[in-house]
N, CA, C and O atoms as a Maestro MAE file, in Angstrom:
{
 s_m_m2io_version
 :::
 2.0.0
}

f_m_ct {
 s_m_title
 :::
 protein
 m_atom[356] {
  # First column is atom index #
  i_m_mmod_type
  r_m_x_coord
  r_m_y_coord
  r_m_z_coord
  i_m_residue_number
  s_m_chain_name
  s_m_pdb_residue_name
  s_m_pdb_atom_name
  i_m_atomic_number
  :::
  1 25 106.257 81.966 125.694 1 A "MET " " N  " 7
  2 3 107.145 81.684 124.591 1 A "MET " " CA " 6
  3 2 106.745 82.484 123.355 1 A "MET " " C  " 6
  4 15 107.602 83.006 122.642 1 A "MET " " O  " 8
  5 25 105.445 82.578 123.108 2 A "THR " " N  " 7
  6 3 105.012 83.294 121.916 2 A "THR " " CA " 6
  7 2 105.232 84.791 122.054 2 A "THR " " C  " 6
  8 15 105.461 85.467 121.051 2 A "THR " " O  " 8
  9 25 105.169 85.336 123.282 3 A "SER " " N  " 7
  10 3 105.383 86.771 123.438 3 A "SER " " CA " 6
  11 2 106.843 87.130 123.162 3 A "SER " " C  " 6
  12 15 107.121 88.193 122.607 3 A "SER " " O  " 8
  13 25 107.783 86.252 123.543 4 A "LYS " " N  " 7
  14 3 109.186 86.497 123.225 4 A "LYS " " CA " 6
  15 2 109.415 86.421 121.722 4 A "LYS " " C  " 6
  16 15 110.191 87.192 121.155 4 A "LYS " " O  " 8
  17 25 108.726 85.478 121.088 5 A "LYS " " N  " 7
  18 3 108.844 85.344 119.642 5 A "LYS " " CA " 6
  19 2 108.272 86.575 118.947 5 A "LYS " " C  " 6
  20 15 108.869 87.086 117.999 5 A "LYS " " O  " 8
  21 25 107.126 87.050 119.408 6 A "ASN " " N  " 7
  22 3 106.517 88.249 118.827 6 A "ASN " " CA " 6
  23 2 107.396 89.471 119.055 6 A "ASN " " C  " 6
  24 15 107.541 90.306 118.162 6 A "ASN " " O  " 8
  25 25 107.988 89.581 120.251 7 A "LEU " " N  " 7
  26 3 108.840 90.722 120.553 7 A "LEU " " CA " 6
  27 2 110.078 90.724 119.664 7 A "LEU " " C  " 6
  28 15 110.493 91.778 119.182 7 A "LEU " " O  " 8
  29 25 110.667 89.558 119.445 8 A "SER " " N  " 7
  30 3 111.855 89.510 118.589 8 A "SER " " CA " 6
  31 2 111.488 89.837 117.143 8 A "SER " " C  " 6
  32 15 112.265 90.484 116.441 8 A "SER " " O  " 8
  33 25 110.314 89.398 116.691 9 A "LEU " " N  " 7
  34 3 109.873 89.745 115.336 9 A "LEU " " CA " 6
  35 2 109.608 91.240 115.206 9 A "LEU " " C  " 6
  36 15 109.917 91.837 114.175 9 A "LEU " " O  " 8
  37 25 109.039 91.845 116.241 10 A "ILE " " N  " 7
  38 3 108.774 93.285 116.219 10 A "ILE " " CA " 6
  39 2 110.089 94.057 116.165 10 A "ILE " " C  " 6
  40 15 110.218 95.011 115.398 10 A "ILE " " O  " 8
  41 25 111.060 93.652 116.972 11 A "ILE " " N  " 7
  42 3 112.351 94.349 116.993 11 A "ILE " " CA " 6
  43 2 113.054 94.226 115.651 11 A "ILE " " C  " 6
  44 15 113.610 95.204 115.150 11 A "ILE " " O  " 8
  45 25 113.036 93.031 115.063 12 A "LYS " " N  " 7
  46 3 113.646 92.852 113.743 12 A "LYS " " CA " 6
  47 2 112.955 93.720 112.699 12 A "LYS " " C  " 6
  48 15 113.617 94.325 111.856 12 A "LYS " " O  " 8
  49 25 111.629 93.781 112.751 13 A "ASP " " N  " 7
  50 3 110.883 94.594 111.797 13 A "ASP " " CA " 6
  51 2 111.180 96.075 111.984 13 A "ASP " " C  " 6
  52 15 111.303 96.810 111.005 13 A "ASP " " O  " 8
  53 25 111.296 96.522 113.237 14 A "LEU " " N  " 7
  54 3 111.590 97.930 113.479 14 A "LEU " " CA " 6
  55 2 112.996 98.302 113.014 14 A "LEU " " C  " 6
  56 15 113.205 99.395 112.487 14 A "LEU " " O  " 8
  57 25 113.958 97.404 113.206 15 A "ILE " " N  " 7
  58 3 115.314 97.674 112.725 15 A "ILE " " CA " 6
  59 2 115.332 97.740 111.200 15 A "ILE " " C  " 6
  60 15 115.951 98.629 110.617 15 A "ILE " " O  " 8
  61 25 114.647 96.792 110.561 16 A "PHE " " N  " 7
  62 3 114.581 96.768 109.104 16 A "PHE " " CA " 6
  63 2 113.874 98.020 108.570 16 A "PHE " " C  " 6
  64 15 114.305 98.604 107.576 16 A "PHE " " O  " 8
  65 25 112.798 98.421 109.228 17 A "THR " " N  " 7
  66 3 112.072 99.631 108.829 17 A "THR " " CA " 6
  67 2 112.950 100.867 108.987 17 A "THR " " C  " 6
  68 15 112.958 101.744 108.123 17 A "THR " " O  " 8
  69 25 113.687 100.934 110.087 18 A "GLY " " N  " 7
  70 3 114.583 102.070 110.311 18 A "GLY " " CA " 6
  71 2 115.694 102.152 109.285 18 A "GLY " " C  " 6
  72 15 116.035 103.241 108.823 18 A "GLY " " O  " 8
  73 25 116.262 101.009 108.923 19 A "LEU " " N  " 7
  74 3 117.325 101.004 107.922 19 A "LEU " " CA " 6
  75 2 116.810 101.446 106.554 19 A "LEU " " C  " 6
  76 15 117.440 102.260 105.879 19 A "LEU " " O  " 8
  77 25 115.669 100.909 106.152 20 A "ILE " " N  " 7
  78 3 115.109 101.294 104.854 20 A "ILE " " CA " 6
  79 2 114.737 102.773 104.848 20 A "ILE " " C  " 6
  80 15 115.016 103.477 103.878 20 A "ILE " " O  " 8
  81 25 114.111 103.247 105.917 21 A "ALA " " N  " 7
  82 3 113.728 104.662 105.983 21 A "ALA " " CA " 6
  83 2 114.961 105.560 105.979 21 A "ALA " " C  " 6
  84 15 114.941 106.625 105.362 21 A "ALA " " O  " 8
  85 25 116.026 105.155 106.650 22 A "THR " " N  " 7
  86 3 117.254 105.943 106.676 22 A "THR " " CA " 6
  87 2 117.873 106.030 105.289 22 A "THR " " C  " 6
  88 15 118.265 107.108 104.842 22 A "THR " " O  " 8
  89 25 117.959 104.893 104.614 23 A "VAL " " N  " 7
  90 3 118.558 104.881 103.272 23 A "VAL " " CA " 6
  91 2 117.744 105.741 102.303 23 A "VAL " " C  " 6
  92 15 118.315 106.426 101.454 23 A "VAL " " O  " 8
  93 25 116.433 105.708 102.424 24 A "LEU " " N  " 7
  94 3 115.602 106.483 101.508 24 A "LEU " " CA " 6
  95 2 115.530 107.968 101.873 24 A "LEU " " C  " 6
  96 15 115.492 108.818 100.983 24 A "LEU " " O  " 8
  97 25 115.512 108.287 103.159 25 A "LEU " " N  " 7
  98 3 115.261 109.667 103.559 25 A "LEU " " CA " 6
  99 2 116.506 110.531 103.689 25 A "LEU " " C  " 6
  100 15 116.401 111.756 103.632 25 A "LEU " " O  " 8
  101 25 117.680 109.934 103.861 26 A "ILE " " N  " 7
  102 3 118.890 110.759 103.939 26 A "ILE " " CA " 6
  103 2 119.090 111.558 102.651 26 A "ILE " " C  " 6
  104 15 119.304 112.767 102.731 26 A "ILE " " O  " 8
  105 25 119.031 110.943 101.471 27 A "PRO " " N  " 7
  106 3 119.196 111.770 100.270 27 A "PRO " " CA " 6
  107 2 118.009 112.697 100.001 27 A "PRO " " C  " 6
  108 15 118.186 113.780 99.444 27 A "PRO " " O  " 8
  109 25 116.817 112.286 100.388 28 A "ILE " " N  " 7
  110 3 115.632 113.090 100.078 28 A "ILE " " CA " 6
  111 2 115.478 114.261 101.045 28 A "ILE " " C  " 6
  112 15 115.259 115.396 100.619 28 A "ILE " " O  " 8
  113 25 115.592 113.989 102.340 29 A "VAL " " N  " 7
  114 3 115.347 115.023 103.351 29 A "VAL " " CA " 6
  115 2 116.649 115.606 103.884 29 A "VAL " " C  " 6
  116 15 116.696 116.787 104.226 29 A "VAL " " O  " 8
  117 25 117.709 114.801 103.962 30 A "GLY " " N  " 7
  118 3 118.951 115.240 104.586 30 A "GLY " " CA " 6
  119 2 119.765 116.211 103.764 30 A "GLY " " C  " 6
  120 15 120.424 117.085 104.327 30 A "GLY " " O  " 8
  121 25 119.740 116.086 102.445 31 A "PHE " " N  " 7
  122 3 120.512 116.974 101.583 31 A "PHE " " CA " 6
  123 2 119.613 118.043 100.992 31 A "PHE " " C  " 6
  124 15 118.463 117.791 100.633 31 A "PHE " " O  " 8
  125 25 120.167 119.239 100.901 32 A "ARG " " N  " 7
  126 3 119.452 120.350 100.284 32 A "ARG " " CA " 6
  127 2 120.442 121.102 99.404 32 A "ARG " " C  " 6
  128 15 121.523 121.478 99.856 32 A "ARG " " O  " 8
  129 25 120.077 121.314 98.174 33 A "THR " " N  " 7
  130 3 120.969 122.032 97.262 33 A "THR " " CA " 6
  131 2 120.521 123.470 97.118 33 A "THR " " C  " 6
  132 15 119.328 123.767 97.067 33 A "THR " " O  " 8
  133 25 121.491 124.348 97.053 34 A "GLU " " N  " 7
  134 3 121.237 125.771 96.850 34 A "GLU " " CA " 6
  135 2 122.220 126.301 95.827 34 A "GLU " " C  " 6
  136 15 123.330 125.788 95.688 34 A "GLU " " O  " 8
  137 25 121.804 127.325 95.120 35 A "ILE " " N  " 7
  138 3 122.690 127.968 94.154 35 A "ILE " " CA " 6
  139 2 123.575 128.960 94.897 35 A "ILE " " C  " 6
  140 15 123.089 129.753 95.704 35 A "ILE " " O  " 8
  141 25 124.855 128.913 94.626 36 A "SER " " N  " 7
  142 3 125.799 129.800 95.281 36 A "SER " " CA " 6
  143 2 125.587 131.230 94.787 36 A "SER " " C  " 6
  144 15 125.598 131.484 93.582 36 A "SER " " O  " 8
  145 25 125.396 132.157 95.718 37 A "THR " " N  " 7
  146 3 125.188 133.560 95.344 37 A "THR " " CA " 6
  147 2 126.474 134.368 95.459 37 A "THR " " C  " 6
  148 15 126.580 135.425 94.837 37 A "THR " " O  " 8
  149 25 127.450 133.909 96.229 38 A "THR " " N  " 7
  150 3 128.676 134.681 96.417 38 A "THR " " CA " 6
  151 2 129.631 134.536 95.241 38 A "THR " " C  " 6
  152 15 130.267 135.509 94.836 38 A "THR " " O  " 8
  153 25 129.736 133.354 94.699 39 A "ASP " " N  " 7
  154 3 130.571 133.140 93.528 39 A "ASP " " CA " 6
  155 2 129.857 132.176 92.589 39 A "ASP " " C  " 6
  156 15 128.864 131.558 92.975 39 A "ASP " " O  " 8
  157 25 130.327 132.049 91.421 40 A "SER " " N  " 7
  158 3 129.625 131.234 90.427 40 A "SER " " CA " 6
  159 2 130.178 129.812 90.383 40 A "SER " " C  " 6
  160 15 130.561 129.316 89.323 40 A "SER " " O  " 8
  161 25 130.216 129.166 91.543 41 A "THR " " N  " 7
  162 3 130.729 127.797 91.588 41 A "THR " " CA " 6
  163 2 129.643 126.767 91.332 41 A "THR " " C  " 6
  164 15 129.946 125.590 91.135 41 A "THR " " O  " 8
  165 25 128.410 127.178 91.330 42 A "GLY " " N  " 7
  166 3 127.330 126.240 91.037 42 A "GLY " " CA " 6
  167 2 126.501 125.932 92.269 42 A "GLY " " C  " 6
  168 15 126.099 126.835 93.002 42 A "GLY " " O  " 8
  169 25 126.249 124.655 92.490 43 A "LEU " " N  " 7
  170 3 125.389 124.234 93.590 43 A "LEU " " CA " 6
  171 2 126.193 123.987 94.859 43 A "LEU " " C  " 6
  172 15 127.357 123.588 94.817 43 A "LEU " " O  " 8
  173 25 125.539 124.237 95.984 44 A "ILE " " N  " 7
  174 3 126.116 123.973 97.303 44 A "ILE " " CA " 6
  175 2 125.215 122.978 98.004 44 A "ILE " " C  " 6
  176 15 123.992 123.124 97.990 44 A "ILE " " O  " 8
  177 25 125.813 121.961 98.621 45 A "PHE " " N  " 7
  178 3 125.048 121.006 99.423 45 A "PHE " " CA " 6
  179 2 124.990 121.481 100.861 45 A "PHE " " C  " 6
  180 15 126.022 121.732 101.483 45 A "PHE " " O  " 8
  181 25 123.799 121.603 101.378 46 A "ASN " " N  " 7
  182 3 123.597 121.845 102.805 46 A "ASN " " CA " 6
  183 2 123.092 120.561 103.422 46 A "ASN " " C  " 6
  184 15 122.181 119.926 102.891 46 A "ASN " " O  " 8
  185 25 123.677 120.179 104.534 47 A "TYR " " N  " 7
  186 3 123.312 118.930 105.196 47 A "TYR " " CA " 6
  187 2 122.409 119.235 106.380 47 A "TYR " " C  " 6
  188 15 122.707 120.111 107.193 47 A "TYR " " O  " 8
  189 25 121.321 118.517 106.468 48 A "ASN " " N  " 7
  190 3 120.412 118.669 107.594 48 A "ASN " " CA " 6
  191 2 119.944 117.276 108.009 48 A "ASN " " C  " 6
  192 15 118.809 116.878 107.747 48 A "ASN " " O  " 8
  193 25 120.844 116.553 108.659 49 A "PHE " " N  " 7
  194 3 120.541 115.175 109.024 49 A "PHE " " CA " 6
  195 2 119.613 115.077 110.226 49 A "PHE " " C  " 6
  196 15 118.981 114.041 110.433 49 A "PHE " " O  " 8
  197 25 119.523 116.127 111.014 50 A "ILE " " N  " 7
  198 3 118.670 116.084 112.210 50 A "ILE " " CA " 6
  199 2 117.216 115.894 111.806 50 A "ILE " " C  " 6
  200 15 116.516 115.067 112.391 50 A "ILE " " O  " 8
  201 25 116.760 116.637 110.828 51 A "ILE " " N  " 7
  202 3 115.374 116.486 110.372 51 A "ILE " " CA " 6
  203 2 115.150 115.100 109.776 51 A "ILE " " C  " 6
  204 15 114.106 114.487 109.998 51 A "ILE " " O  " 8
  205 25 116.128 114.609 109.021 52 A "ALA " " N  " 7
  206 3 116.001 113.276 108.418 52 A "ALA " " CA " 6
  207 2 115.877 112.205 109.500 52 A "ALA " " C  " 6
  208 15 115.038 111.311 109.390 52 A "ALA " " O  " 8
  209 25 116.703 112.288 110.542 53 A "PHE " " N  " 7
  210 3 116.625 111.280 111.605 53 A "PHE " " CA " 6
  211 2 115.369 111.435 112.452 53 A "PHE " " C  " 6
  212 15 114.868 110.446 112.987 53 A "PHE " " O  " 8
  213 25 114.850 112.649 112.585 54 A "LEU " " N  " 7
  214 3 113.574 112.828 113.278 54 A "LEU " " CA " 6
  215 2 112.430 112.182 112.497 54 A "LEU " " C  " 6
  216 15 111.535 111.576 113.087 54 A "LEU " " O  " 8
  217 25 112.462 112.312 111.183 55 A "VAL " " N  " 7
  218 3 111.439 111.677 110.352 55 A "VAL " " CA " 6
  219 2 111.562 110.159 110.432 55 A "VAL " " C  " 6
  220 15 110.550 109.462 110.500 55 A "VAL " " O  " 8
  221 25 112.787 109.639 110.425 56 A "VAL " " N  " 7
  222 3 112.990 108.189 110.563 56 A "VAL " " CA " 6
  223 2 112.481 107.713 111.922 56 A "VAL " " C  " 6
  224 15 111.830 106.672 112.009 56 A "VAL " " O  " 8
  225 25 112.771 108.464 112.974 57 A "GLY " " N  " 7
  226 3 112.276 108.112 114.301 57 A "GLY " " CA " 6
  227 2 110.761 108.113 114.374 57 A "GLY " " C  " 6
  228 15 110.164 107.256 115.025 57 A "GLY " " O  " 8
  229 25 110.144 109.068 113.710 58 A "PHE " " N  " 7
  230 3 108.683 109.125 113.660 58 A "PHE " " CA " 6
  231 2 108.121 107.899 112.940 58 A "PHE " " C  " 6
  232 15 107.145 107.301 113.393 58 A "PHE " " O  " 8
  233 25 108.736 107.530 111.828 59 A "ILE " " N  " 7
  234 3 108.269 106.369 111.068 59 A "ILE " " CA " 6
  235 2 108.398 105.097 111.889 59 A "ILE " " C  " 6
  236 15 107.477 104.280 111.913 59 A "ILE " " O  " 8
  237 25 109.525 104.918 112.562 60 A "VAL " " N  " 7
  238 3 109.719 103.724 113.388 60 A "VAL " " CA " 6
  239 2 108.749 103.729 114.568 60 A "VAL " " C  " 6
  240 15 108.227 102.678 114.938 60 A "VAL " " O  " 8
  241 25 108.502 104.888 115.158 61 A "GLY " " N  " 7
  242 3 107.551 104.969 116.268 61 A "GLY " " CA " 6
  243 2 106.135 104.628 115.852 61 A "GLY " " C  " 6
  244 15 105.422 103.935 116.578 61 A "GLY " " O  " 8
  245 25 105.722 105.109 114.690 62 A "VAL " " N  " 7
  246 3 104.379 104.786 114.191 62 A "VAL " " CA " 6
  247 2 104.283 103.301 113.880 62 A "VAL " " C  " 6
  248 15 103.256 102.674 114.139 62 A "VAL " " O  " 8
  249 25 105.348 102.739 113.327 63 A "ARG " " N  " 7
  250 3 105.353 101.299 113.029 63 A "ARG " " CA " 6
  251 2 105.272 100.491 114.328 63 A "ARG " " C  " 6
  252 15 104.603 99.459 114.364 63 A "ARG " " O  " 8
  253 25 105.940 100.943 115.394 64 A "PHE " " N  " 7
  254 3 105.873 100.262 116.687 64 A "PHE " " CA " 6
  255 2 104.459 100.326 117.264 64 A "PHE " " C  " 6
  256 15 103.950 99.329 117.776 64 A "PHE " " O  " 8
  257 25 103.831 101.486 117.182 65 A "LEU " " N  " 7
  258 3 102.454 101.602 117.661 65 A "LEU " " CA " 6
  259 2 101.507 100.724 116.850 65 A "LEU " " C  " 6
  260 15 100.558 100.159 117.394 65 A "LEU " " O  " 8
  261 25 101.764 100.612 115.562 66 A "PHE " " N  " 7
  262 3 100.966 99.725 114.718 66 A "PHE " " CA " 6
  263 2 101.111 98.284 115.183 66 A "PHE " " C  " 6
  264 15 100.122 97.554 115.247 66 A "PHE " " O  " 8
  265 25 102.332 97.863 115.509 67 A "HIS " " N  " 7
  266 3 102.539 96.498 115.989 67 A "HIS " " CA " 6
  267 2 101.821 96.251 117.316 67 A "HIS " " C  " 6
  268 15 101.220 95.195 117.510 67 A "HIS " " O  " 8
  269 25 101.883 97.207 118.212 68 A "ILE " " N  " 7
  270 3 101.203 97.053 119.494 68 A "ILE " " CA " 6
  271 2 99.698 96.916 119.279 68 A "ILE " " C  " 6
  272 15 99.063 96.050 119.880 68 A "ILE " " O  " 8
  273 25 99.130 97.757 118.432 69 A "TYR " " N  " 7
  274 3 97.699 97.695 118.145 69 A "TYR " " CA " 6
  275 2 97.350 96.384 117.460 69 A "TYR " " C  " 6
  276 15 96.358 95.749 117.818 69 A "TYR " " O  " 8
  277 25 98.142 95.967 116.486 70 A "TRP " " N  " 7
  278 3 97.858 94.762 115.701 70 A "TRP " " CA " 6
  279 2 97.885 93.519 116.580 70 A "TRP " " C  " 6
  280 15 96.966 92.702 116.522 70 A "TRP " " O  " 8
  281 25 98.938 93.363 117.401 71 A "PHE " " N  " 7
  282 3 99.038 92.163 118.223 71 A "PHE " " CA " 6
  283 2 98.018 92.150 119.350 71 A "PHE " " C  " 6
  284 15 97.557 91.079 119.744 71 A "PHE " " O  " 8
  285 25 97.656 93.307 119.878 72 A "SER " " N  " 7
  286 3 96.621 93.318 120.910 72 A "SER " " CA " 6
  287 2 95.264 92.971 120.312 72 A "SER " " C  " 6
  288 15 94.437 92.354 120.982 72 A "SER " " O  " 8
  289 25 95.024 93.356 119.068 73 A "LYS " " N  " 7
  290 3 93.774 93.023 118.407 73 A "LYS " " CA " 6
  291 2 93.713 91.533 118.092 73 A "LYS " " C  " 6
  292 15 92.643 90.932 118.189 73 A "LYS " " O  " 8
  293 25 94.823 90.930 117.722 74 A "ILE " " N  " 7
  294 3 94.862 89.500 117.430 74 A "ILE " " CA " 6
  295 2 94.613 88.692 118.705 74 A "ILE " " C  " 6
  296 15 93.907 87.685 118.663 74 A "ILE " " O  " 8
  297 25 95.180 89.115 119.831 75 A "GLN " " N  " 7
  298 3 95.023 88.379 121.075 75 A "GLN " " CA " 6
  299 2 93.604 88.471 121.612 75 A "GLN " " C  " 6
  300 15 93.158 87.553 122.300 75 A "GLN " " O  " 8
  301 25 92.877 89.551 121.321 76 A "ARG " " N  " 7
  302 3 91.498 89.700 121.800 76 A "ARG " " CA " 6
  303 2 90.494 88.951 120.941 76 A "ARG " " C  " 6
  304 15 89.336 88.807 121.333 76 A "ARG " " O  " 8
  305 25 90.911 88.475 119.784 77 A "LYS " " N  " 7
  306 3 90.003 87.783 118.875 77 A "LYS " " CA " 6
  307 2 89.571 86.460 119.500 77 A "LYS " " C  " 6
  308 15 90.430 85.659 119.870 77 A "LYS " " O  " 8
  309 25 88.269 86.205 119.630 78 A "PRO " " N  " 7
  310 3 87.820 84.946 120.254 78 A "PRO " " CA " 6
  311 2 88.089 83.758 119.332 78 A "PRO " " C  " 6
  312 15 88.050 83.861 118.106 78 A "PRO " " O  " 8
  313 25 88.359 82.648 119.970 79 A "LYS " " N  " 7
  314 3 88.602 81.425 119.203 79 A "LYS " " CA " 6
  315 2 87.260 80.828 118.795 79 A "LYS " " C  " 6
  316 15 86.362 80.664 119.621 79 A "LYS " " O  " 8
  317 25 87.140 80.509 117.521 80 A "GLU " " N  " 7
  318 3 85.882 79.983 117.014 80 A "GLU " " CA " 6
  319 2 85.761 78.475 117.222 80 A "GLU " " C  " 6
  320 15 84.647 77.962 117.331 80 A "GLU " " O  " 8
  321 25 86.843 77.779 117.277 81 A "ASP " " N  " 7
  322 3 86.820 76.323 117.407 81 A "ASP " " CA " 6
  323 2 87.132 75.885 118.841 81 A "ASP " " C  " 6
  324 15 87.945 74.986 119.057 81 A "ASP " " O  " 8
  325 25 86.493 76.511 119.800 82 A "SER " " N  " 7
  326 3 86.743 76.126 121.184 82 A "SER " " CA " 6
  327 2 85.952 74.861 121.528 82 A "SER " " C  " 6
  328 15 85.085 74.436 120.765 82 A "SER " " O  " 8
  329 25 86.252 74.285 122.647 83 A "GLU " " N  " 7
  330 3 85.601 73.036 123.078 83 A "GLU " " CA " 6
  331 2 84.111 73.239 123.352 83 A "GLU " " C  " 6
  332 15 83.313 72.332 123.118 83 A "GLU " " O  " 8
  333 25 83.732 74.405 123.841 84 A "GLU " " N  " 7
  334 3 82.315 74.650 124.133 84 A "GLU " " CA " 6
  335 2 81.491 74.689 122.870 84 A "GLU " " C  " 6
  336 15 80.350 74.227 122.875 84 A "GLU " " O  " 8
  337 25 82.020 75.219 121.796 85 A "ASN " " N  " 7
  338 3 81.288 75.259 120.540 85 A "ASN " " CA " 6
  339 2 81.148 73.869 119.945 85 A "ASN " " C  " 6
  340 15 80.138 73.578 119.303 85 A "ASN " " O  " 8
  341 25 82.124 73.012 120.139 86 A "LYS " " N  " 7
  342 3 82.060 71.666 119.600 86 A "LYS " " CA " 6
  343 2 81.029 70.820 120.346 86 A "LYS " " C  " 6
  344 15 80.403 69.941 119.755 86 A "LYS " " O  " 8
  345 25 80.851 71.084 121.644 87 A "LYS " " N  " 7
  346 3 79.874 70.316 122.429 87 A "LYS " " CA " 6
  347 2 78.455 70.665 122.034 87 A "LYS " " C  " 6
  348 15 77.566 69.818 122.128 87 A "LYS " " O  " 8
  349 25 78.220 71.886 121.596 88 A "ASN " " N  " 7
  350 3 76.875 72.326 121.250 88 A "ASN " " CA " 6
  351 2 76.373 71.685 119.945 88 A "ASN " " C  " 6
  352 15 75.166 71.629 119.709 88 A "ASN " " O  " 8
  353 25 77.261 71.221 119.131 89 A "PHE " " N  " 7
  354 3 76.845 70.639 117.846 89 A "PHE " " CA " 6
  355 2 76.698 69.183 117.914 89 A "PHE " " C  " 6
  356 15 76.355 68.549 116.916 89 A "PHE " " O  " 8
  :::
 }
 m_bond[355] {
  # First column is bond index #
  i_m_from
  i_m_to
  i_m_order
  :::
  1 1 2 1
  2 2 3 1
  3 3 4 2
  4 3 5 1
  5 5 6 1
  6 6 7 1
  7 7 8 2
  8 7 9 1
  9 9 10 1
  10 10 11 1
  11 11 12 2
  12 11 13 1
  13 13 14 1
  14 14 15 1
  15 15 16 2
  16 15 17 1
  17 17 18 1
  18 18 19 1
  19 19 20 2
  20 19 21 1
  21 21 22 1
  22 22 23 1
  23 23 24 2
  24 23 25 1
  25 25 26 1
  26 26 27 1
  27 27 28 2
  28 27 29 1
  29 29 30 1
  30 30 31 1
  31 31 32 2
  32 31 33 1
  33 33 34 1
  34 34 35 1
  35 35 36 2
  36 35 37 1
  37 37 38 1
  38 38 39 1
  39 39 40 2
  40 39 41 1
  41 41 42 1
  42 42 43 1
  43 43 44 2
  44 43 45 1
  45 45 46 1
  46 46 47 1
  47 47 48 2
  48 47 49 1
  49 49 50 1
  50 50 51 1
  51 51 52 2
  52 51 53 1
  53 53 54 1
  54 54 55 1
  55 55 56 2
  56 55 57 1
  57 57 58 1
  58 58 59 1
  59 59 60 2
  60 59 61 1
  61 61 62 1
  62 62 63 1
  63 63 64 2
  64 63 65 1
  65 65 66 1
  66 66 67 1
  67 67 68 2
  68 67 69 1
  69 69 70 1
  70 70 71 1
  71 71 72 2
  72 71 73 1
  73 73 74 1
  74 74 75 1
  75 75 76 2
  76 75 77 1
  77 77 78 1
  78 78 79 1
  79 79 80 2
  80 79 81 1
  81 81 82 1
  82 82 83 1
  83 83 84 2
  84 83 85 1
  85 85 86 1
  86 86 87 1
  87 87 88 2
  88 87 89 1
  89 89 90 1
  90 90 91 1
  91 91 92 2
  92 91 93 1
  93 93 94 1
  94 94 95 1
  95 95 96 2
  96 95 97 1
  97 97 98 1
  98 98 99 1
  99 99 100 2
  100 99 101 1
  101 101 102 1
  102 102 103 1
  103 103 104 2
  104 103 105 1
  105 105 106 1
  106 106 107 1
  107 107 108 2
  108 107 109 1
  109 109 110 1
  110 110 111 1
  111 111 112 2
  112 111 113 1
  113 113 114 1
  114 114 115 1
  115 115 116 2
  116 115 117 1
  117 117 118 1
  118 118 119 1
  119 119 120 2
  120 119 121 1
  121 121 122 1
  122 122 123 1
  123 123 124 2
  124 123 125 1
  125 125 126 1
  126 126 127 1
  127 127 128 2
  128 127 129 1
  129 129 130 1
  130 130 131 1
  131 131 132 2
  132 131 133 1
  133 133 134 1
  134 134 135 1
  135 135 136 2
  136 135 137 1
  137 137 138 1
  138 138 139 1
  139 139 140 2
  140 139 141 1
  141 141 142 1
  142 142 143 1
  143 143 144 2
  144 143 145 1
  145 145 146 1
  146 146 147 1
  147 147 148 2
  148 147 149 1
  149 149 150 1
  150 150 151 1
  151 151 152 2
  152 151 153 1
  153 153 154 1
  154 154 155 1
  155 155 156 2
  156 155 157 1
  157 157 158 1
  158 158 159 1
  159 159 160 2
  160 159 161 1
  161 161 162 1
  162 162 163 1
  163 163 164 2
  164 163 165 1
  165 165 166 1
  166 166 167 1
  167 167 168 2
  168 167 169 1
  169 169 170 1
  170 170 171 1
  171 171 172 2
  172 171 173 1
  173 173 174 1
  174 174 175 1
  175 175 176 2
  176 175 177 1
  177 177 178 1
  178 178 179 1
  179 179 180 2
  180 179 181 1
  181 181 182 1
  182 182 183 1
  183 183 184 2
  184 183 185 1
  185 185 186 1
  186 186 187 1
  187 187 188 2
  188 187 189 1
  189 189 190 1
  190 190 191 1
  191 191 192 2
  192 191 193 1
  193 193 194 1
  194 194 195 1
  195 195 196 2
  196 195 197 1
  197 197 198 1
  198 198 199 1
  199 199 200 2
  200 199 201 1
  201 201 202 1
  202 202 203 1
  203 203 204 2
  204 203 205 1
  205 205 206 1
  206 206 207 1
  207 207 208 2
  208 207 209 1
  209 209 210 1
  210 210 211 1
  211 211 212 2
  212 211 213 1
  213 213 214 1
  214 214 215 1
  215 215 216 2
  216 215 217 1
  217 217 218 1
  218 218 219 1
  219 219 220 2
  220 219 221 1
  221 221 222 1
  222 222 223 1
  223 223 224 2
  224 223 225 1
  225 225 226 1
  226 226 227 1
  227 227 228 2
  228 227 229 1
  229 229 230 1
  230 230 231 1
  231 231 232 2
  232 231 233 1
  233 233 234 1
  234 234 235 1
  235 235 236 2
  236 235 237 1
  237 237 238 1
  238 238 239 1
  239 239 240 2
  240 239 241 1
  241 241 242 1
  242 242 243 1
  243 243 244 2
  244 243 245 1
  245 245 246 1
  246 246 247 1
  247 247 248 2
  248 247 249 1
  249 249 250 1
  250 250 251 1
  251 251 252 2
  252 251 253 1
  253 253 254 1
  254 254 255 1
  255 255 256 2
  256 255 257 1
  257 257 258 1
  258 258 259 1
  259 259 260 2
  260 259 261 1
  261 261 262 1
  262 262 263 1
  263 263 264 2
  264 263 265 1
  265 265 266 1
  266 266 267 1
  267 267 268 2
  268 267 269 1
  269 269 270 1
  270 270 271 1
  271 271 272 2
  272 271 273 1
  273 273 274 1
  274 274 275 1
  275 275 276 2
  276 275 277 1
  277 277 278 1
  278 278 279 1
  279 279 280 2
  280 279 281 1
  281 281 282 1
  282 282 283 1
  283 283 284 2
  284 283 285 1
  285 285 286 1
  286 286 287 1
  287 287 288 2
  288 287 289 1
  289 289 290 1
  290 290 291 1
  291 291 292 2
  292 291 293 1
  293 293 294 1
  294 294 295 1
  295 295 296 2
  296 295 297 1
  297 297 298 1
  298 298 299 1
  299 299 300 2
  300 299 301 1
  301 301 302 1
  302 302 303 1
  303 303 304 2
  304 303 305 1
  305 305 306 1
  306 306 307 1
  307 307 308 2
  308 307 309 1
  309 309 310 1
  310 310 311 1
  311 311 312 2
  312 311 313 1
  313 313 314 1
  314 314 315 1
  315 315 316 2
  316 315 317 1
  317 317 318 1
  318 318 319 1
  319 319 320 2
  320 319 321 1
  321 321 322 1
  322 322 323 1
  323 323 324 2
  324 323 325 1
  325 325 326 1
  326 326 327 1
  327 327 328 2
  328 327 329 1
  329 329 330 1
  330 330 331 1
  331 331 332 2
  332 331 333 1
  333 333 334 1
  334 334 335 1
  335 335 336 2
  336 335 337 1
  337 337 338 1
  338 338 339 1
  339 339 340 2
  340 339 341 1
  341 341 342 1
  342 342 343 1
  343 343 344 2
  344 343 345 1
  345 345 346 1
  346 346 347 1
  347 347 348 2
  348 347 349 1
  349 349 350 1
  350 350 351 1
  351 351 352 2
  352 351 353 1
  353 353 354 1
  354 354 355 1
  355 355 356 2
  :::
 }
}
C-alpha cells in the first residue's frame, strides 16, 4: 500500500516539476532574439523548442533519479525502536 502511495506522490511531483520547468524554460531557452540584417524591422524571434523540452526532460529525469535514491535510502534506514532494542533495556 505504501509503495503505491509513494509512486503516486512521485508521479505528481514529476508532473508538477515538468510543468514549472516548462513554464520557466520556454521563454528563457525556447525563444532567441536576433537583429534583422536584411531590413530594418528590428528584432526577429527564432523558436527552438526542442532544446527547451530536452532541458525539461533532463530536469524531470534527474528529479526522478533523486526520488529513487531518496526512497531507497529511507527504506534501508534501520528502525531504532524495534522490539529487540526494547527487550535489552
